C-alpha positions in Angstrom: 9.1 -111.9 -84.4 8.2 -114.7 -86.8 11.9 -115.1 -87.7 12.9 -115.2 -84.0 10.3 -117.9 -83.2 11.5 -120.0 -86.2 15.1 -119.6 -85.2 14.4 -120.6 -81.7 12.6 -123.7 -82.8 15.3 -124.8 -85.1 17.9 -124.1 -82.4 15.8 -126.3 -80.0 15.6 -129.1 -82.5 19.4 -128.8 -83.1 20.0 -129.1 -79.3 17.7 -132.1 -79.2 19.7 -133.8 -82.0 22.9 -133.4 -80.0 21.5 -134.7 -76.7 23.7 -137.3 -74.9 21.1 -140.1 -75.3 21.3 -139.8 -79.1 25.1 -139.4 -79.3 25.5 -143.1 -78.9 23.5 -143.9 -82.1 25.3 -145.0 -85.2 25.1 -142.8 -88.3 23.1 -143.6 -91.4 23.8 -141.4 -94.4 21.1 -141.1 -97.1 21.9 -139.0 -100.2 19.9 -136.4 -102.3 21.0 -135.4 -105.8 18.7 -133.0 -107.5 17.9 -129.5 -108.7 17.6 -126.8 -106.0 18.3 -123.8 -108.2 16.8 -122.2 -111.3 13.2 -122.5 -112.7 12.8 -126.1 -111.5 14.3 -125.4 -108.1 11.1 -126.1 -106.1 11.0 -129.7 -107.3 14.4 -130.5 -105.6 13.9 -128.1 -102.7 10.8 -129.9 -101.6 12.7 -133.2 -101.8 15.6 -132.0 -99.7 13.5 -130.2 -97.2 11.1 -133.2 -96.8 14.1 -135.5 -96.2 15.7 -133.1 -93.7 12.4 -132.6 -91.9 11.8 -136.3 -91.5 15.4 -137.1 -90.5 15.3 -134.4 -87.8 12.0 -135.8 -86.5 13.3 -139.3 -86.3 16.6 -138.3 -84.7 14.8 -136.2 -82.1 12.6 -139.1 -81.1 15.5 -141.6 -80.7 16.6 -142.5 -84.2 15.8 -145.5 -86.4 16.2 -149.1 -85.2 17.4 -151.4 -88.0 18.3 -154.9 -86.9 20.2 -154.7 -83.6 21.4 -151.1 -84.0 19.8 -147.7 -83.8 20.8 -144.9 -86.2 20.6 -141.2 -86.5 19.8 -140.2 -90.1 22.0 -137.7 -91.9 20.9 -136.2 -95.3 23.8 -135.5 -97.7 22.6 -133.2 -100.4 24.0 -132.1 -103.8 22.5 -129.5 -106.1 22.8 -130.8 -109.7 21.5 -127.5 -111.1 19.4 -129.5 -113.6 22.7 -130.4 -115.4 23.3 -134.1 -116.2 27.0 -133.7 -115.8 26.6 -132.3 -112.3 24.1 -135.1 -111.5 26.9 -137.6 -112.3 29.3 -135.7 -110.1 26.7 -135.7 -107.3 26.2 -139.5 -107.6 30.0 -140.0 -107.6 30.2 -138.0 -104.4 27.6 -140.3 -102.8 29.6 -143.3 -103.9 32.8 -141.8 -102.5 31.0 -141.4 -99.1 29.8 -145.0 -99.1 26.2 -144.0 -99.5 24.0 -146.8 -101.0 20.6 -145.0 -101.1 20.0 -141.7 -102.9 16.8 -139.7 -103.6 16.7 -138.0 -107.0 17.5 -136.7 -109.6 14.4 -134.7 -110.4 14.5 -134.7 -114.2 14.8 -137.3 -117.0 18.3 -136.3 -118.2 19.9 -136.4 -114.8 18.2 -139.7 -113.8 19.4 -141.4 -117.0 22.9 -139.9 -116.7 23.6 -141.3 -113.2 22.4 -144.8 -114.0 25.9 -146.2 -114.8 27.4 -144.7 -111.7 24.6 -146.0 -109.5 24.8 -149.5 -111.0 28.6 -149.6 -110.8 28.7 -148.5 -107.2 25.8 -150.4 -105.8 23.5 -147.4 -105.3 19.7 -147.6 -105.3 18.2 -144.3 -106.3 14.7 -142.9 -106.3 14.3 -140.4 -109.2 11.4 -138.2 -110.0 11.8 -138.8 -113.7 9.7 -140.7 -116.1 11.6 -142.7 -118.8 10.4 -146.3 -118.6 13.8 -147.7 -119.4 15.1 -146.6 -116.0 12.6 -148.9 -114.3 12.3 -151.8 -116.7 14.7 -154.8 -116.9 17.6 -155.0 -117.3 17.7 -151.8 -115.2 17.1 -152.6 -111.5 18.6 -149.8 -109.4 16.1 -147.0 -109.9 12.7 -146.7 -108.2 10.2 -144.1 -109.4 9.3 -141.8 -106.5 6.1 -140.5 -107.8 3.2 -141.0 -110.3 4.5 -140.7 -113.9 2.9 -138.5 -116.5 1.9 -141.5 -118.6 -0.1 -142.7 -115.5 -1.6 -139.4 -114.4 -2.1 -137.9 -118.0 -4.8 -140.4 -119.1 -6.5 -140.1 -115.7 -6.7 -136.2 -116.0 -7.8 -136.3 -119.7 -10.5 -138.8 -119.0 -11.8 -136.8 -116.1 -11.9 -133.6 -118.1 -13.6 -135.4 -121.0 -16.3 -136.8 -118.7 -16.8 -133.8 -116.4 -15.8 -130.7 -118.5 -16.7 -131.8 -122.0 -13.1 -131.5 -123.3 -12.8 -132.7 -127.0 -9.8 -130.8 -128.4 -6.4 -130.6 -126.7 -3.1 -128.7 -127.5 0.3 -129.4 -126.1 3.3 -127.1 -125.6 6.7 -128.0 -124.1 10.1 -126.6 -123.4 12.7 -127.7 -126.0 14.4 -130.1 -123.7 14.3 -133.9 -123.5 12.2 -134.2 -120.3 9.2 -132.0 -121.3 9.4 -133.3 -124.9 9.2 -136.9 -123.7 6.3 -136.0 -121.4 4.6 -134.2 -124.3 4.9 -137.3 -126.5 3.5 -139.5 -123.8 0.6 -137.1 -123.3 -0.2 -136.9 -127.0 -0.3 -140.7 -127.2 -2.6 -140.9 -124.2 -4.9 -138.2 -125.5 -5.2 -139.9 -128.9 -5.9 -143.3 -127.2 -8.8 -141.7 -125.4 -10.2 -140.3 -128.6 -9.3 -136.6 -128.1 -8.5 -134.5 -131.1 -4.9 -133.2 -130.7 -4.8 -129.9 -132.5 -1.2 -128.9 -131.6 1.7 -131.0 -130.6 4.9 -129.5 -132.1 5.1 -126.1 -130.5 8.1 -125.6 -128.2 9.9 -122.8 -126.3 13.4 -122.3 -124.7 13.4 -122.9 -121.0 14.7 -119.3 -120.4 11.8 -117.7 -122.3 10.1 -114.9 -120.4 7.7 -113.6 -123.0 5.4 -116.4 -124.0 2.9 -114.5 -126.1 4.7 -115.2 -129.4 5.0 -118.9 -128.4 1.4 -119.4 -127.4 -0.3 -117.3 -130.2 -0.2 -120.0 -132.9 -1.1 -122.7 -130.3 -4.2 -120.9 -129.2 -5.3 -120.2 -132.8 -6.2 -123.9 -132.9 -8.9 -123.2 -130.2 -8.3 -126.1 -127.9 -10.6 -126.9 -125.0 -7.5 -128.0 -123.0 -4.0 -126.6 -123.1 -1.4 -129.0 -121.7 1.9 -127.5 -120.4 4.0 -130.7 -120.7 6.7 -131.0 -118.1 6.5 -127.4 -117.2 8.9 -126.1 -114.6 7.3 -124.3 -111.6 9.0 -121.1 -112.5 7.6 -121.1 -116.1 4.0 -122.2 -115.3 2.7 -118.8 -114.1 4.3 -117.0 -117.1 2.6 -119.4 -119.6 -0.7 -119.2 -117.8 -0.6 -115.4 -117.6 0.3 -115.1 -121.3 -2.5 -117.5 -122.3 -5.2 -115.6 -120.3 -4.0 -112.3 -121.6 -4.3 -113.6 -125.1 -8.0 -114.3 -124.3 -7.8 -118.0 -123.9 -10.7 -119.1 -121.6 -10.3 -122.9 -121.8 -8.7 -125.3 -119.3 -5.0 -125.5 -118.6 -3.2 -128.5 -117.1 0.1 -130.2 -116.5 1.3 -133.6 -115.2 4.1 -132.1 -113.2 3.8 -130.9 -109.6 3.6 -127.2 -109.0 4.1 -124.6 -106.2 1.0 -122.7 -105.1 3.0 -119.7 -103.9 4.9 -119.4 -107.2 1.6 -119.5 -109.1 0.1 -116.8 -106.8 3.1 -114.6 -107.1 3.5 -115.0 -110.9 -0.1 -115.3 -112.1 -2.5 -114.5 -109.3 -6.1 -115.1 -110.0 -5.3 -115.8 -113.7 -4.1 -119.2 -112.4 -7.5 -120.1 -111.0 -8.6 -123.4 -112.5 -5.1 -124.6 -113.4 -4.9 -128.4 -113.0 -1.8 -130.2 -111.9 -0.6 -133.4 -110.1 -0.4 -132.6 -106.4 1.2 -134.1 -103.4 0.1 -137.5 -102.2 -2.1 -136.3 -99.4 -5.3 -134.3 -98.9 -6.9 -133.0 -95.7 -9.5 -135.8 -96.1 -6.9 -138.7 -96.1 -4.0 -137.4 -94.1 -3.2 -138.7 -90.6 -2.0 -136.9 -87.5 1.5 -138.0 -88.4 1.1 -136.2 -91.8 -0.2 -133.1 -90.0 2.8 -133.2 -87.7 5.2 -133.6 -90.7 3.6 -130.4 -92.2 4.0 -128.5 -89.0 7.6 -129.6 -88.5 8.5 -128.7 -92.1 6.9 -125.3 -91.8 8.7 -124.6 -88.5 12.0 -125.6 -90.0 11.7 -123.6 -93.3 9.0 -121.0 -92.8 6.8 -122.3 -95.5 5.3 -125.5 -96.9 5.1 -126.9 -100.4 2.2 -129.2 -101.3 4.5 -131.3 -103.4 6.2 -132.5 -100.2 3.1 -134.5 -99.5 4.6 -136.8 -102.1 8.3 -136.2 -101.4 8.0 -137.3 -97.8 7.7 -140.9 -99.0 11.0 -141.8 -100.5 13.0 -141.6 -97.3 10.3 -143.5 -95.5 10.4 -146.3 -98.1 14.2 -146.6 -97.9 14.2 -146.8 -94.1 11.2 -149.2 -93.8 12.7 -151.5 -96.4 16.0 -151.6 -94.5 14.0 -152.4 -91.3 12.4 -155.3 -93.1 15.8 -156.6 -94.2 18.8 -155.1 -92.3 21.2 -156.9 -94.7 20.0 -154.3 -97.3 21.9 -151.5 -95.6 25.1 -152.7 -97.3 23.6 -154.6 -100.2 21.2 -153.3 -102.8 20.8 -156.8 -104.0 19.2 -157.6 -100.6 17.1 -154.5 -100.9 15.8 -155.6 -104.3 15.0 -159.0 -103.1 12.9 -157.4 -100.3 10.9 -155.1 -102.6 8.7 -157.8 -104.2 7.0 -158.8 -101.0 7.6 -155.6 -98.9 4.7 -154.1 -97.0 4.6 -151.7 -94.0 1.9 -149.4 -92.5 1.5 -146.0 -94.2 1.7 -143.7 -91.3 0.7 -140.7 -93.5 -2.6 -142.0 -94.8 -5.8 -142.9 -93.0 -7.3 -146.3 -93.1 -5.4 -149.5 -93.8 -3.1 -148.1 -96.5 0.3 -149.8 -96.8 3.7 -148.8 -98.1 4.5 -151.2 -101.0 6.3 -151.2 -104.3 4.2 -151.2 -107.5 4.9 -150.7 -111.2 4.2 -154.2 -112.7 1.8 -152.8 -115.3 4.1 -150.0 -116.4 7.5 -151.6 -116.0 7.1 -155.3 -115.6 8.7 -155.2 -112.2 8.1 -153.4 -108.9 10.2 -150.3 -109.3 7.8 -147.6 -108.1 6.6 -146.4 -104.7 2.9 -146.6 -104.1 1.5 -143.1 -103.4 -1.9 -141.8 -104.0 -2.4 -140.0 -107.3 -3.8 -136.6 -106.2 -4.9 -134.2 -108.9 -5.4 -130.6 -107.8 -7.1 -127.5 -109.1 -5.5 -124.1 -108.1 -8.1 -121.8 -106.6 -7.3 -118.4 -105.0 -3.8 -119.1 -103.8 -4.1 -122.7 -102.8 -4.7 -126.2 -104.3 -8.1 -127.9 -104.0 -8.4 -131.6 -104.6 -10.0 -132.4 -107.9 -9.8 -136.2 -107.6 -7.7 -139.1 -106.1 -6.7 -142.3 -107.9 -3.9 -144.9 -107.5 -1.4 -146.8 -109.6 -0.9 -150.5 -109.6 
């Protein structure tokens, strides 16, 4: 019955999108290039689904008015399978279709690999990747779509030092450039705060399934906090389970977003207390519009991912910046000019919150979307808000 209800709703939405009143709208294509398969799939799936949910919502309610014209939004997606070569192919596909605005890729390698294609073809892209060189001059076409690990890491470590008495920290990362980079950033932040780093060289292959041999030497250092640097959602529950089964009773955290359902299925109650960066919304701060987004997402896909509380923002920023300067639809140079002074109401957050570009402290230019830094604790199948901060 649940499947029938969902199918009926999706069909109704589809009929709505094809109504005669909307058929006259022009078409605006926005791209997505990111990982939607493998251990890191949930990162990209939440991106794609967030974009598709918001696009369907906007189209159903009349489209998006930019300048003198109204547009229906079409999301053009490409699964890069967490492979930089495929990410390049995906960005080239976007260029061939004349798409100037792309969300993704989701990992450091992919985001770096597509830079030449984006710059050559006049594409602004919104990666969920952390290398600072993507967002610092002379680079100008990438906009960080979330809070970076070198922004959230210090906030998490400081909170745990002050509230949980953490003094010793150990790091473990997959033997790939993304997590290794995040590990190095975390180590530097921990040392700057005065924490004792007792392990920072241990790695594992991303296809590992037995983490006991990997974690045994790390846990011998008796850390108060075990940081799973850049951990993919599919690997997080396996690492947590192995650590707990080895008798580790300390705290476990990561600076990457996670999936509560994956944690529940893979680690169950052993994942209780796991700390991660969450979506940029909590029940306390979300508006009716955010609640409606969650309802629509769930109706379209049968489930919801907390990470989409952050992933809803990229498309919103692109469209609102275009509204502020319609010339930016065909010119990323115009888009970039608009970013420095751009502000628009944040429909997803209570109060007088505004959409604006930030990043001056981290990058020396505004190449990051402003979203709340929500840090979560996993408890009995769901995320609970630990604290909220923001990035300038």
